[in-house]
N, C-alpha and C positions, 0 to 999 in steps of 0.2 A: 423400712427406713430409707433404703436406697431410692425406691420409687418416689417417696416424698421429697427427698433432696433434689433428684433430677427433675421431677415434674412440677414441684411446688416452688423451689428456690432457684435452681440453675436455668431451667426452661430452655430458652433459645441458645444459651451458652453451650449446652450439650451438643446441639447441631453445629454450632460454629467452630468450637474448639476440640471437641472429643470425637465426634462422628467421623469415621474414615471415608464415608461416601463422597464428600466434596473433593477430597484429595484424589480418590480413584477417578471421579468424573473428570477432574482437570487433566489427569494423565491420559485418559482414553479419548477424550473428545477432540474434535477438530472442526474446521469450518463447514464440513459437510454433515455434521452430526445434528440430529433433531434435538432441540432444547427449547425450553420456555424462552421465547424471544420477543422483545419489543420491536415491532416493525417501524423503525425510525424513518424509513423511506416514506411511510404514510403518516406517521404521527407528528413529524416536525414540519415547521415550527409550531410550538405549543401556544395556545391562546384560548381566550374565552369563546363560547359558542357564538355570542353576538358579534364579536370582532371577526371570527372566522367566516361568518355568513357575509359580512360586509366585504371582506377581502375577496371572497369567491365571486361575489356579485360584480366586483371590479376587475375580475380576471387575474387576481394576484394569488400566489400560493399561500395556502393555510393548512396546517396540520389538523388531524382529527383529535389529537390529545388535548384535553381541556385542563390539564394539570390539576386534576381533582385529588390526586394522591390516594385514591381508593386502592390501587394496587399495592401501595406501601402499607396502608392500614391493615389489610387482611393478611399480609405476609407473616408467617410465624417467626421468621428471623429478622424482620424489619428491612428486607432488601428492597432497594429501588431498582426494579428490573429494567428501567429505562436507561440505566447506566451501563447496561450490558450484563453478560453472564458473570456471576461472582461465586466464590467458594461458599458463601453463606447460603446460596440458593439450594433448596432441597427438592426442586422440581415437582412441587405438590400441585401446581396449576391453579391455586386459589386466586392469583392475580388475573388469570385469564377470565374466570367467572365474574370477578368484580368489574373488570373493564368492559366485558360484554354487556353487563347490566347497565352501565353508564352509556355505552354506545346505543343501546336500545332506547333509552330515555331521550337522547338528543337526536335520534333519527339517523345515526351514522352506521355504516356496515360493521358487523361484528369482527372479532379476531384481530383487533389492533395489537393485542398481545396473544400469541398463539405458539404452538409447537412449530418451529421453523428452523431454517439453517442460516448461518451468517452469509454463506455464499449466495443464497437466493435473495436476501435483502439487498446485497450489492448488485446483483444482476438486475433486479427490478429498478434500482436507481439508475442503472446504465441503459435501461430500456430493453433489456434482454429477457428471454423466456426463462422461466424457472426450470431447474433440473434437480432430480432426486436420484441418488445412487444408494439404493438399499443394500445391495450386496457388493462390498468392496474388498480388496485384499485384506485390509485390517479386520473386516467383519469375519472373514474366514479364519484369520489368525486367532482372533479372540474366541471364536466358536471352538476351534481346535484346542486351544489351551484349556478352556472350560471343560471340554469333553475329556481331555487328558487327566486333569485334576479329579474330575468326577469318577473316571475309571480307576484311578489310583485309590481314591477313598472307598469305592465299592469293593475293590479287591481286598483292601485292608479289612473291611467289615466282614467279607465272606471268609477270609482266611484267619480271622482272629481266633484265639483259643477261647473256648467257651467254659473253661474251668480254670480256677486259679488257686494258689496256695502260697502263703507266706508265714514265717515263724519268727518269733522273738524269744531269745533265750533269757531266762531269769538272770538279773544282774547280781542279786545277792539272796542266798548263796549261789555260787556258780555250780557247785555240786554238793550232794549230801551223801555221807557214808552211813548206811543203815546198820542196825545192830547185828545182822547176819553177815556183814562184810561186803554186801553189794553196794554199787554206786548208782546214784540216781541224779538225772538232770531234768529240769522242768522247763517247759516252753509254753508260750501262748501262740496258738496256731489259728490263723484265719482261713476259712475255706470259702470259695466264691463259686456260685452257680450262676452263669450268665444266660441260661436258657429259661424259657417260660414254662417249665415243667419241673416237678420235684425230681431229684436225682439221688442215687445211692452211691457213695464213694467208699473206697477202701484206702485207709491211710497207712502207708508203708514207710519204713526207714531203711535206706541202703547204706552199705559200707560199715555196718556195725553188727557183725554176726553174733548171735546169742542174745541180743538185746530183747527185752520185753517192752512192748509199747502199750500204754494204757491211756484212756481218756476219762475225764470226769463225766459221770452219767453215761458211760458206754452201754449201748443197747445190744451189741453183738460183735462178733469177730469172725474173721475168715483167715485161716492158716496163721493164727496168732496176731493178726492185724485188725485194728478197730474198723467197724463198719459204721458209717455216719450218714444220716439223712440231711439233705439241704433243700430247703424249699425253692420254688421258682423265683428267679431274679433276686436271690437273697444271698447274704453272706452269713456265715456262722463261725463264732469264735469258740475255740475249744481249749481246755487246759490239758496238755499232753505231758505224760511222764514217761521217760525212757530209763529203764533200769538194766544195768549189767549185773550178771550173777556173781556170787562170791568167787574169788580166785581168778576172774577173767583179767587178762592183761589189757590195761587201758592206758593209752598215752595221755600226756598232759593236755593234748588238744587233738582230737580226731575229727577230720572232715566227714560230715554225714550229709545225706540228702533226703529231705521229706518228699515222698512221692504220693500224689493224690490220683487215684485211678477210678474212672467211672465204670461201674460194674456192667452197665448195659452196652456202652459204646466203646469202652477201652481207651477213651481219651485220657491223656496223662498231663499233669502239671507238676513241676518240681520246684524245690526251693533248697538252696545250699545253706548249711549251718555247721555247727561244731558240737561235739560232745566232749566235755571237760572232765579230767580226772586229776588225782593228786600229783 
């Protein structure tokens, strides 16, 4: 649905108003930056091919642009690049190809529209040689910032915990008193395996001595704690019941911690919750 709305209805409006690239480009570019550029030093004044030929024969100035508007017709956002660089321009270069086709048909040199810099257009107008500064202080600054951000993202990826657990206590009833005098709380626990291999976890509950931990469909246990299998890159939701034996002293609200332990690697994830009593 989103693709239909963006591609079928909004179309160029997405590029003009929603895409962040034009704003980023405007903040980073300067007169030395290579951009899709109309070389007005060569294209102006605009006129028909016939009139330009007559003026050149008379030794008068005539531009190569024949005002055919092909550059505007092929632009996805309707930009007239001859008015200069604009926020709407997505730097696709379609106007370059369209203009080169026209120049080839009228026998004029290609690249009336090309990747160029504003400073070089002005230098050519002044009769000066072109200059290109590929590596400038801002180039090194941008490269350094990109490398820094990439390093932070890589470190966060490498250091992330590959196991996760969270629990939600039943809202009603908060606790259940069983016929033998024991107290039971129920939770919905989600286990997350972020590795591309199946893993076996042990689910433990801390700060509640004497508690019995059970899961629906429990396949095994280790030292009284459920053992649970989770597939690669998957999460698994479990129904967990925690029961305190008869006669145990239970506060109205006891902080507990669910601890998920990987049997193979020992990696641990925890989640804080509460055990409720009368």
